[in-house]
TITIFI-379196 format. One record per atom (N, C-alpha, C): y, x negated, z; residue number from 1; atom name; residue in three letters; chain. Coordinates in steps of 0.2 Angstrom, whole numbers, plus 5000, padded with zeros to 4 digits. Layout:
# TITIFI-379196
{{Y X Z} NUM 'CA' 'ALA' 'A'}
...
This chain:
# TITIFI-379196
{{5069 4897 4914} 1 'N' 'MET' 'A'}
{{5064 4895 4909} 1 'CA' 'MET' 'A'}
{{5059 4898 4905} 1 'C' 'MET' 'A'}
{{5056 4902 4906} 2 'N' 'ILE' 'A'}
{{5054 4908 4904} 2 'CA' 'ILE' 'A'}
{{5056 4911 4900} 2 'C' 'ILE' 'A'}
{{5060 4914 4903} 3 'N' 'VAL' 'A'}
{{5064 4920 4898} 3 'CA' 'VAL' 'A'}
{{5066 4918 4890} 3 'C' 'VAL' 'A'}
{{5069 4909 4892} 4 'N' 'LYS' 'A'}
{{5073 4905 4888} 4 'CA' 'LYS' 'A'}
{{5067 4906 4882} 4 'C' 'LYS' 'A'}
{{5062 4902 4884} 5 'N' 'SER' 'A'}
{{5054 4902 4881} 5 'CA' 'SER' 'A'}
{{5058 4908 4877} 5 'C' 'SER' 'A'}
{{5055 4913 4881} 6 'N' 'ARG' 'A'}
{{5051 4920 4877} 6 'CA' 'ARG' 'A'}
{{5058 4919 4870} 6 'C' 'ARG' 'A'}
{{5062 4920 4869} 7 'N' 'LEU' 'A'}
{{5068 4922 4866} 7 'CA' 'LEU' 'A'}
{{5067 4918 4860} 7 'C' 'LEU' 'A'}
{{5064 4910 4863} 8 'N' 'ARG' 'A'}
{{5067 4907 4857} 8 'CA' 'ARG' 'A'}
{{5060 4908 4852} 8 'C' 'ARG' 'A'}
{{5055 4907 4855} 9 'N' 'TRP' 'A'}
{{5050 4911 4853} 9 'CA' 'TRP' 'A'}
{{5047 4917 4846} 9 'C' 'TRP' 'A'}
{{5053 4921 4853} 10 'N' 'VAL' 'A'}
{{5053 4929 4846} 10 'CA' 'VAL' 'A'}
{{5055 4924 4840} 10 'C' 'VAL' 'A'}
{{5064 4922 4843} 11 'N' 'GLY' 'A'}
{{5068 4920 4836} 11 'CA' 'GLY' 'A'}
{{5064 4918 4831} 11 'C' 'GLY' 'A'}
{{5058 4913 4831} 12 'N' 'HIS' 'A'}
{{5055 4909 4829} 12 'CA' 'HIS' 'A'}
{{5051 4912 4823} 12 'C' 'HIS' 'A'}
{{5046 4918 4829} 13 'N' 'VAL' 'A'}
{{5043 4921 4825} 13 'CA' 'VAL' 'A'}
{{5046 4923 4819} 13 'C' 'VAL' 'A'}
{{5053 4929 4821} 14 'N' 'HIS' 'A'}
{{5056 4934 4815} 14 'CA' 'HIS' 'A'}
{{5057 4928 4811} 14 'C' 'HIS' 'A'}
{{5060 4923 4808} 15 'N' 'ARG' 'A'}
{{5059 4919 4805} 15 'CA' 'ARG' 'A'}
{{5054 4919 4803} 15 'C' 'ARG' 'A'}
{{5048 4915 4802} 16 'N' 'ILE' 'A'}
{{5042 4914 4796} 16 'CA' 'ILE' 'A'}
{{5041 4917 4795} 16 'C' 'ILE' 'A'}
{{5036 4918 4788} 17 'N' 'ASP' 'A'}
{{5034 4921 4785} 17 'CA' 'ASP' 'A'}
{{5031 4925 4786} 17 'C' 'ASP' 'A'}
{{5030 4931 4779} 18 'N' 'ASP' 'A'}
{{5029 4938 4783} 18 'CA' 'ASP' 'A'}
{{5022 4939 4783} 18 'C' 'ASP' 'A'}
{{5018 4935 4781} 19 'N' 'HIS' 'A'}
{{5010 4933 4780} 19 'CA' 'HIS' 'A'}
{{5006 4929 4786} 19 'C' 'HIS' 'A'}
{{5012 4928 4790} 20 'N' 'ARG' 'A'}
{{5008 4923 4798} 20 'CA' 'ARG' 'A'}
{{5005 4928 4801} 20 'C' 'ARG' 'A'}
{{4999 4923 4805} 21 'N' 'LEU' 'A'}
{{5000 4929 4810} 21 'CA' 'LEU' 'A'}
{{5003 4930 4814} 21 'C' 'LEU' 'A'}
{{5006 4927 4820} 22 'N' 'PRO' 'A'}
{{5009 4930 4824} 22 'CA' 'PRO' 'A'}
{{5016 4935 4823} 22 'C' 'PRO' 'A'}
{{5018 4932 4814} 23 'N' 'LYS' 'A'}
{{5020 4941 4813} 23 'CA' 'LYS' 'A'}
{{5020 4945 4813} 23 'C' 'LYS' 'A'}
{{5014 4945 4810} 24 'N' 'ILE' 'A'}
{{5010 4953 4808} 24 'CA' 'ILE' 'A'}
{{5009 4955 4815} 24 'C' 'ILE' 'A'}
{{5004 4951 4818} 25 'N' 'VAL' 'A'}
{{5005 4954 4828} 25 'CA' 'VAL' 'A'}
{{5008 4956 4832} 25 'C' 'VAL' 'A'}
{{5016 4952 4832} 26 'N' 'MET' 'A'}
{{5023 4957 4834} 26 'CA' 'MET' 'A'}
{{5024 4961 4830} 26 'C' 'MET' 'A'}
{{5022 4962 4824} 27 'N' 'TYR' 'A'}
{{5028 4967 4821} 27 'CA' 'TYR' 'A'}
{{5024 4973 4820} 27 'C' 'TYR' 'A'}
{{5017 4972 4822} 28 'N' 'SER' 'A'}
{{5012 4978 4822} 28 'CA' 'SER' 'A'}
{{5010 4985 4826} 28 'C' 'SER' 'A'}
{{5006 4988 4827} 29 'N' 'GLU' 'A'}
{{5007 4995 4829} 29 'CA' 'GLU' 'A'}
{{5000 4995 4831} 29 'C' 'GLU' 'A'}
{{5000 4998 4836} 30 'N' 'LEU' 'A'}
{{4992 4999 4838} 30 'CA' 'LEU' 'A'}
{{4988 5005 4836} 30 'C' 'LEU' 'A'}
{{4983 5007 4834} 31 'N' 'SER' 'A'}
{{4981 5013 4830} 31 'CA' 'SER' 'A'}
{{4980 5018 4835} 31 'C' 'SER' 'A'}
{{4983 5024 4835} 32 'N' 'SER' 'A'}
{{4982 5027 4840} 32 'CA' 'SER' 'A'}
{{4972 5031 4840} 32 'C' 'SER' 'A'}
{{4972 5031 4848} 33 'N' 'GLY' 'A'}
{{4964 5033 4848} 33 'CA' 'GLY' 'A'}
{{4963 5033 4859} 33 'C' 'GLY' 'A'}
{{4959 5033 4857} 34 'N' 'TYR' 'A'}
{{4956 5034 4865} 34 'CA' 'TYR' 'A'}
{{4961 5031 4869} 34 'C' 'TYR' 'A'}
{{4962 5036 4873} 35 'N' 'ARG' 'A'}
{{4968 5032 4878} 35 'CA' 'ARG' 'A'}
{{4966 5034 4889} 35 'C' 'ARG' 'A'}
{{4967 5027 4890} 36 'N' 'GLU' 'A'}
{{4964 5032 4899} 36 'CA' 'GLU' 'A'}
{{4970 5035 4901} 36 'C' 'GLU' 'A'}
{{4967 5038 4906} 37 'N' 'LYS' 'A'}
{{4973 5041 4913} 37 'CA' 'LYS' 'A'}
{{4978 5037 4912} 37 'C' 'LYS' 'A'}
{{4985 5041 4915} 38 'N' 'GLY' 'A'}
{{4988 5036 4916} 38 'CA' 'GLY' 'A'}
{{4996 5032 4912} 38 'C' 'GLY' 'A'}
{{4999 5028 4915} 39 'N' 'ALA' 'A'}
{{5006 5028 4910} 39 'CA' 'ALA' 'A'}
{{5003 5022 4903} 39 'C' 'ALA' 'A'}
{{5005 5023 4900} 40 'N' 'PRO' 'A'}
{{5003 5018 4892} 40 'CA' 'PRO' 'A'}
{{5002 5011 4893} 40 'C' 'PRO' 'A'}
{{4999 5007 4893} 41 'N' 'ARG' 'A'}
{{5000 4999 4892} 41 'CA' 'ARG' 'A'}
{{5007 4996 4890} 41 'C' 'ARG' 'A'}
{{5006 4990 4894} 42 'N' 'LYS' 'A'}
{{5013 4988 4892} 42 'CA' 'LYS' 'A'}
{{5013 4984 4885} 42 'C' 'LYS' 'A'}
{{5018 4986 4877} 43 'N' 'ARG' 'A'}
{{5016 4980 4877} 43 'CA' 'ARG' 'A'}
{{5022 4974 4874} 43 'C' 'ARG' 'A'}
{{5021 4970 4871} 44 'N' 'TYR' 'A'}
{{5026 4963 4871} 44 'CA' 'TYR' 'A'}
{{5033 4966 4868} 44 'C' 'TYR' 'A'}
{{5033 4971 4864} 45 'N' 'LYS' 'A'}
{{5039 4974 4861} 45 'CA' 'LYS' 'A'}
{{5043 4977 4865} 45 'C' 'LYS' 'A'}
{{5040 4980 4872} 46 'N' 'ASP' 'A'}
{{5042 4983 4877} 46 'CA' 'ASP' 'A'}
{{5046 4978 4882} 46 'C' 'ASP' 'A'}
{{5042 4971 4883} 47 'N' 'SER' 'A'}
{{5044 4967 4888} 47 'CA' 'SER' 'A'}
{{5049 4963 4882} 47 'C' 'SER' 'A'}
{{5049 4963 4879} 48 'N' 'LEU' 'A'}
{{5056 4956 4872} 48 'CA' 'LEU' 'A'}
{{5060 4963 4875} 48 'C' 'LEU' 'A'}
{{5060 4970 4878} 49 'N' 'LYS' 'A'}
{{5065 4973 4875} 49 'CA' 'LYS' 'A'}
{{5070 4975 4883} 49 'C' 'LYS' 'A'}
{{5066 4974 4888} 50 'N' 'ARG' 'A'}
{{5068 4972 4895} 50 'CA' 'ARG' 'A'}
{{5072 4967 4894} 50 'C' 'ARG' 'A'}
{{5069 4958 4895} 51 'N' 'THR' 'A'}
{{5073 4954 4893} 51 'CA' 'THR' 'A'}
{{5080 4953 4890} 51 'C' 'THR' 'A'}
{{5082 4956 4885} 52 'N' 'LEU' 'A'}
{{5086 4953 4880} 52 'CA' 'LEU' 'A'}
{{5090 4959 4880} 52 'C' 'LEU' 'A'}
{{5090 4966 4886} 53 'N' 'SER' 'A'}
{{5093 4969 4889} 53 'CA' 'SER' 'A'}
{{5097 4964 4896} 53 'C' 'SER' 'A'}
{{5091 4960 4899} 54 'N' 'ALA' 'A'}
{{5092 4958 4904} 54 'CA' 'ALA' 'A'}
{{5098 4952 4903} 54 'C' 'ALA' 'A'}
{{5097 4950 4896} 55 'N' 'CYS' 'A'}
{{5102 4946 4895} 55 'CA' 'CYS' 'A'}
{{5108 4947 4891} 55 'C' 'CYS' 'A'}
{{5110 4954 4891} 56 'N' 'ASP' 'A'}
{{5113 4958 4891} 56 'CA' 'ASP' 'A'}
{{5111 4954 4879} 56 'C' 'ASP' 'A'}
{{5109 4955 4874} 57 'N' 'ILE' 'A'}
{{5108 4954 4869} 57 'CA' 'ILE' 'A'}
{{5106 4961 4866} 57 'C' 'ILE' 'A'}
{{5111 4962 4860} 58 'N' 'ASP' 'A'}
{{5107 4970 4858} 58 'CA' 'ASP' 'A'}
{{5102 4971 4855} 58 'C' 'ASP' 'A'}
{{5098 4974 4857} 59 'N' 'VAL' 'A'}
{{5091 4977 4857} 59 'CA' 'VAL' 'A'}
{{5090 4979 4848} 59 'C' 'VAL' 'A'}
{{5099 4980 4847} 60 'N' 'GLN' 'A'}
{{5094 4983 4841} 60 'CA' 'GLN' 'A'}
{{5096 4982 4834} 60 'C' 'GLN' 'A'}
{{5099 4975 4837} 61 'N' 'GLY' 'A'}
{{5101 4969 4832} 61 'CA' 'GLY' 'A'}
{{5101 4962 4833} 61 'C' 'GLY' 'A'}
{{5100 4960 4839} 62 'N' 'TRP' 'A'}
{{5097 4953 4836} 62 'CA' 'TRP' 'A'}
{{5092 4950 4834} 62 'C' 'TRP' 'A'}
{{5085 4958 4828} 63 'N' 'SER' 'A'}
{{5081 4950 4821} 63 'CA' 'SER' 'A'}
{{5087 4950 4820} 63 'C' 'SER' 'A'}
{{5094 4952 4817} 64 'N' 'ASP' 'A'}
{{5100 4951 4811} 64 'CA' 'ASP' 'A'}
{{5105 4942 4816} 64 'C' 'ASP' 'A'}
{{5104 4945 4823} 65 'N' 'LEU' 'A'}
{{5107 4937 4823} 65 'CA' 'LEU' 'A'}
{{5102 4931 4826} 65 'C' 'LEU' 'A'}
{{5094 4933 4828} 66 'N' 'ALA' 'A'}
{{5088 4926 4825} 66 'CA' 'ALA' 'A'}
{{5087 4924 4819} 66 'C' 'ALA' 'A'}
{{5090 4927 4810} 67 'N' 'THR' 'A'}
{{5089 4924 4805} 67 'CA' 'THR' 'A'}
{{5094 4919 4805} 67 'C' 'THR' 'A'}
{{5098 4916 4811} 68 'N' 'ASP' 'A'}
{{5102 4911 4811} 68 'CA' 'ASP' 'A'}
{{5101 4907 4817} 68 'C' 'ASP' 'A'}
{{5093 4900 4812} 69 'N' 'ARG' 'A'}
{{5094 4899 4820} 69 'CA' 'ARG' 'A'}
{{5099 4895 4823} 69 'C' 'ARG' 'A'}
{{5103 4890 4823} 70 'N' 'SER' 'A'}
{{5108 4889 4825} 70 'CA' 'SER' 'A'}
{{5111 4893 4831} 70 'C' 'SER' 'A'}
{{5115 4901 4828} 71 'N' 'ALA' 'A'}
{{5118 4905 4829} 71 'CA' 'ALA' 'A'}
{{5112 4909 4837} 71 'C' 'ALA' 'A'}
{{5107 4908 4836} 72 'N' 'TRP' 'A'}
{{5102 4912 4839} 72 'CA' 'TRP' 'A'}
{{5101 4904 4844} 72 'C' 'TRP' 'A'}
{{5102 4901 4841} 73 'N' 'ARG' 'A'}
{{5101 4897 4849} 73 'CA' 'ARG' 'A'}
{{5108 4898 4854} 73 'C' 'ARG' 'A'}
{{5111 4899 4852} 74 'N' 'CYS' 'A'}
{{5117 4898 4854} 74 'CA' 'CYS' 'A'}
{{5121 4903 4858} 74 'C' 'CYS' 'A'}
{{5116 4908 4854} 75 'N' 'ARG' 'A'}
{{5117 4917 4859} 75 'CA' 'ARG' 'A'}
{{5113 4915 4866} 75 'C' 'ARG' 'A'}
{{5106 4912 4864} 76 'N' 'ILE' 'A'}
{{5103 4912 4868} 76 'CA' 'ILE' 'A'}
{{5104 4907 4875} 76 'C' 'ILE' 'A'}
{{5105 4900 4874} 77 'N' 'GLN' 'A'}
{{5111 4897 4878} 77 'CA' 'GLN' 'A'}
{{5114 4900 4883} 77 'C' 'GLN' 'A'}
{{5118 4903 4881} 78 'N' 'GLU' 'A'}
{{5124 4909 4883} 78 'CA' 'GLU' 'A'}
{{5121 4914 4888} 78 'C' 'GLU' 'A'}
{{5114 4919 4885} 79 'N' 'ALA' 'A'}
{{5112 4923 4887} 79 'CA' 'ALA' 'A'}
{{5109 4923 4893} 79 'C' 'ALA' 'A'}
{{5106 4918 4893} 80 'N' 'THR' 'A'}
{{5101 4914 4896} 80 'CA' 'THR' 'A'}
{{5105 4911 4903} 80 'C' 'THR' 'A'}
{{5110 4906 4904} 81 'N' 'THR' 'A'}
{{5116 4904 4907} 81 'CA' 'THR' 'A'}
{{5116 4909 4914} 81 'C' 'THR' 'A'}
{{5121 4917 4909} 82 'N' 'LYS' 'A'}
{{5123 4921 4911} 82 'CA' 'LYS' 'A'}
{{5118 4924 4916} 82 'C' 'LYS' 'A'}
{{5113 4928 4913} 83 'N' 'PHE' 'A'}
{{5108 4929 4915} 83 'CA' 'PHE' 'A'}
{{5105 4927 4923} 83 'C' 'PHE' 'A'}
{{5104 4919 4923} 84 'N' 'GLU' 'A'}
{{5104 4915 4932} 84 'CA' 'GLU' 'A'}
{{5107 4915 4935} 84 'C' 'GLU' 'A'}
{{5115 4916 4930} 85 'N' 'GLU' 'A'}
{{5121 4917 4937} 85 'CA' 'GLU' 'A'}
{{5120 4921 4941} 85 'C' 'GLU' 'A'}
{{5120 4927 4938} 86 'N' 'GLU' 'A'}
{{5117 4933 4940} 86 'CA' 'GLU' 'A'}
{{5113 4936 4943} 86 'C' 'GLU' 'A'}
{{5108 4931 4943} 87 'N' 'ARG' 'A'}
{{5100 4933 4946} 87 'CA' 'ARG' 'A'}
{{5100 4929 4955} 87 'C' 'ARG' 'A'}
{{5106 4924 4953} 88 'N' 'ILE' 'A'}
{{5109 4919 4960} 88 'CA' 'ILE' 'A'}
{{5111 4924 4962} 88 'C' 'ILE' 'A'}
{{5116 4925 4958} 89 'N' 'THR' 'A'}
{{5119 4929 4965} 89 'CA' 'THR' 'A'}
{{5119 4935 4969} 89 'C' 'THR' 'A'}
{{5115 4939 4967} 90 'N' 'ALA' 'A'}
{{5112 4943 4964} 90 'CA' 'ALA' 'A'}
{{5107 4943 4975} 90 'C' 'ALA' 'A'}
{{5102 4937 4975} 91 'N' 'ALA' 'A'}
{{5094 4935 4976} 91 'CA' 'ALA' 'A'}
{{5103 4933 4986} 91 'C' 'ALA' 'A'}
{{5108 4929 4982} 92 'N' 'ASN' 'A'}
{{5114 4929 4987} 92 'CA' 'ASN' 'A'}
{{5114 4932 4991} 92 'C' 'ASN' 'A'}
{{5119 4937 4987} 93 'N' 'ASN' 'A'}
{{5119 4943 4990} 93 'CA' 'ASN' 'A'}
{{5114 4947 4996} 93 'C' 'ASN' 'A'}
{{5108 4947 4994} 94 'N' 'LYS' 'A'}
{{5102 4951 4995} 94 'CA' 'LYS' 'A'}
{{5101 4948 5002} 94 'C' 'LYS' 'A'}
{{5100 4940 5001} 95 'N' 'ARG' 'A'}
{{5103 4937 5009} 95 'CA' 'ARG' 'A'}
{{5107 4938 5013} 95 'C' 'ARG' 'A'}
{{5112 4940 5012} 96 'N' 'LEU' 'A'}
{{5117 4940 5015} 96 'CA' 'LEU' 'A'}
{{5119 4948 5018} 96 'C' 'LEU' 'A'}
{{5115 4952 5017} 97 'N' 'ARG' 'A'}
{{5116 4959 5016} 97 'CA' 'ARG' 'A'}
{{5109 4960 5022} 97 'C' 'ARG' 'A'}
{{5104 4957 5021} 98 'N' 'ARG' 'A'}
{{5097 4956 5026} 98 'CA' 'ARG' 'A'}
{{5099 4950 5032} 98 'C' 'ARG' 'A'}
{{5104 4945 5032} 99 'N' 'ASP' 'A'}
{{5104 4941 5038} 99 'CA' 'ASP' 'A'}
{{5112 4946 5042} 99 'C' 'ASP' 'A'}
{{5114 4950 5036} 100 'N' 'ASN' 'A'}
{{5120 4951 5042} 100 'CA' 'ASN' 'A'}
{{5121 4957 5040} 100 'C' 'ASN' 'A'}
{{5116 4963 5044} 101 'N' 'PRO' 'A'}
{{5119 4971 5044} 101 'CA' 'PRO' 'A'}
{{5124 4975 5048} 101 'C' 'PRO' 'A'}
{{5126 4977 5039} 102 'N' 'THR' 'A'}
{{5131 4981 5046} 102 'CA' 'THR' 'A'}
{{5131 4986 5051} 102 'C' 'THR' 'A'}
{{5123 4988 5049} 103 'N' 'GLN' 'A'}
{{5124 4993 5053} 103 'CA' 'GLN' 'A'}
{{5119 4991 5059} 103 'C' 'GLN' 'A'}
{{5118 4992 5063} 104 'N' 'THR' 'A'}
{{5116 4991 5069} 104 'CA' 'THR' 'A'}
{{5107 4995 5068} 104 'C' 'THR' 'A'}
{{5100 4993 5073} 105 'N' 'PRO' 'A'}
{{5097 4995 5069} 105 'CA' 'PRO' 'A'}
{{5096 5001 5076} 105 'C' 'PRO' 'A'}
{{5095 5009 5075} 106 'N' 'THR' 'A'}
{{5094 5012 5079} 106 'CA' 'THR' 'A'}
{{5090 5009 5084} 106 'C' 'THR' 'A'}
{{5091 5009 5090} 107 'N' 'PRO' 'A'}
{{5086 5008 5096} 107 'CA' 'PRO' 'A'}
{{5078 5015 5096} 107 'C' 'PRO' 'A'}
{{5075 5011 5096} 108 'N' 'HIS' 'A'}
{{5067 5015 5099} 108 'CA' 'HIS' 'A'}
{{5064 5013 5105} 108 'C' 'HIS' 'A'}
{{5067 5018 5111} 109 'N' 'PRO' 'A'}
{{5063 5017 5117} 109 'CA' 'PRO' 'A'}
{{5054 5017 5115} 109 'C' 'PRO' 'A'}
{{5051 5017 5121} 110 'N' 'CYS' 'A'}
{{5045 5021 5119} 110 'CA' 'CYS' 'A'}
{{5044 5023 5127} 110 'C' 'CYS' 'A'}
{{5040 5030 5127} 111 'N' 'ARG' 'A'}
{{5038 5034 5133} 111 'CA' 'ARG' 'A'}
{{5038 5035 5137} 111 'C' 'ARG' 'A'}
{{5034 5028 5138} 112 'N' 'HIS' 'A'}
{{5026 5028 5142} 112 'CA' 'HIS' 'A'}
{{5033 5021 5145} 112 'C' 'HIS' 'A'}
{{5033 5013 5146} 113 'N' 'CYS' 'A'}
{{5038 5008 5147} 113 'CA' 'CYS' 'A'}
{{5044 5005 5146} 113 'C' 'CYS' 'A'}
{{5046 5011 5145} 114 'N' 'SER' 'A'}
{{5053 5010 5141} 114 'CA' 'SER' 'A'}
{{5055 5005 5136} 114 'C' 'SER' 'A'}
{{5050 5003 5132} 115 'N' 'ARG' 'A'}
{{5051 4995 5129} 115 'CA' 'ARG' 'A'}
{{5057 5001 5121} 115 'C' 'ARG' 'A'}
{{5059 4994 5119} 116 'N' 'ILE' 'A'}
{{5066 4994 5113} 116 'CA' 'ILE' 'A'}
{{5061 4992 5107} 116 'C' 'ILE' 'A'}
{{5058 4996 5103} 117 'N' 'CYS' 'A'}
{{5057 4991 5097} 117 'CA' 'CYS' 'A'}
{{5063 4993 5092} 117 'C' 'CYS' 'A'}
{{5064 4989 5088} 118 'N' 'ARG' 'A'}
{{5067 4992 5080} 118 'CA' 'ARG' 'A'}
{{5068 4996 5075} 118 'C' 'ARG' 'A'}
{{5063 4994 5074} 119 'N' 'ALA' 'A'}
{{5057 5000 5071} 119 'CA' 'ALA' 'A'}
{{5052 5007 5072} 119 'C' 'ALA' 'A'}
{{5056 5013 5069} 120 'N' 'ARG' 'A'}
{{5050 5016 5073} 120 'CA' 'ARG' 'A'}
{{5042 5014 5070} 120 'C' 'ARG' 'A'}
{{5040 5012 5065} 121 'N' 'ILE' 'A'}
{{5031 5012 5064} 121 'CA' 'ILE' 'A'}
{{5029 5004 5070} 121 'C' 'ILE' 'A'}
{{5036 5000 5072} 122 'N' 'GLY' 'A'}
{{5034 4999 5077} 122 'CA' 'GLY' 'A'}
{{5033 5002 5084} 122 'C' 'GLY' 'A'}
{{5038 5006 5084} 123 'N' 'LEU' 'A'}
{{5037 5011 5091} 123 'CA' 'LEU' 'A'}
{{5030 5014 5093} 123 'C' 'LEU' 'A'}
{{5027 5017 5088} 124 'N' 'ILE' 'A'}
{{5020 5021 5082} 124 'CA' 'ILE' 'A'}
{{5018 5018 5086} 124 'C' 'ILE' 'A'}
{{5015 5011 5082} 125 'N' 'SER' 'A'}
{{5009 5005 5086} 125 'CA' 'SER' 'A'}
{{5011 5002 5092} 125 'C' 'SER' 'A'}
{{5019 5002 5097} 126 'N' 'HIS' 'A'}
{{5016 5002 5099} 126 'CA' 'HIS' 'A'}
{{5014 5006 5106} 126 'C' 'HIS' 'A'}
{{5017 5013 5105} 127 'N' 'GLU' 'A'}
{{5013 5018 5110} 127 'CA' 'GLU' 'A'}
{{5007 5020 5108} 127 'C' 'GLU' 'A'}
{{5004 5020 5102} 128 'N' 'ARG' 'A'}
{{4996 5019 5103} 128 'CA' 'ARG' 'A'}
{{4993 5013 5106} 128 'C' 'ARG' 'A'}
{{4996 5009 5108} 129 'N' 'ALA' 'A'}
{{4994 5003 5111} 129 'CA' 'ALA' 'A'}
{{4995 5005 5120} 129 'C' 'ALA' 'A'}
{{4999 5008 5122} 130 'N' 'CYS' 'A'}
{{5002 5009 5126} 130 'CA' 'CYS' 'A'}
{{4997 5015 5129} 130 'C' 'CYS' 'A'}
{{4998 5018 5125} 131 'N' 'ARG' 'A'}
{{4992 5022 5128} 131 'CA' 'ARG' 'A'}
{{4984 5022 5126} 131 'C' 'ARG' 'A'}
{{4981 5017 5125} 132 'N' 'GLN' 'A'}
{{4977 5014 5127} 132 'CA' 'GLN' 'A'}
{{4975 5011 5133} 132 'C' 'GLN' 'A'}
{{4983 5007 5137} 133 'N' 'ARG' 'A'}
{{4983 5001 5140} 133 'CA' 'ARG' 'A'}
{{4980 5006 5147} 133 'C' 'ARG' 'A'}
{{4984 5016 5144} 134 'N' 'HIS' 'A'}
{{4987 5014 5152} 134 'CA' 'HIS' 'A'}
{{4982 5025 5151} 134 'C' 'HIS' 'A'}
{{4977 5021 5146} 135 'N' 'GLY' 'A'}
{{4971 5027 5149} 135 'CA' 'GLY' 'A'}
{{4971 5036 5147} 135 'C' 'GLY' 'A'}
{{4976 5035 5144} 136 'N' 'GLN' 'A'}
{{4978 5044 5143} 136 'CA' 'GLN' 'A'}
{{4975 5042 5133} 136 'C' 'GLN' 'A'}
{{4975 5049 5133} 137 'N' 'PRO' 'A'}
{{4975 5050 5127} 137 'CA' 'PRO' 'A'}
{{4977 5049 5120} 137 'C' 'PRO' 'A'}
{{4972 5049 5113} 138 'N' 'PRO' 'A'}
{{4979 5047 5107} 138 'CA' 'PRO' 'A'}
{{4982 5054 5105} 138 'C' 'PRO' 'A'}
């Protein structure tokens, strides 16, 4: 729903008059100046490009398509339906891989009590507790 609403809104803003504030803000650039360390802040334009790419809409030519309202809405409907199907398929595949792993986990036996831990980090935590229990130094 959010993707569909975002694309509908951006098409609407593209079609409105140039002097209207939403269009001015969407197409404007920030003046350069002092910037904090780290990565640049995300702009609406960046998230729009990511949304268009995820929905398989041409990032360069979306504005030409958005000029025709009916064609834009039809394209949005097709794109968001396909996006949702792919998202559901990816989630189901991820769930299947998690529930049915192809590789059996490597067992990690404790050196103190021979307990088998499935994950290495679990073994580290367990051995720390074993050492404290048995009075050995860490």
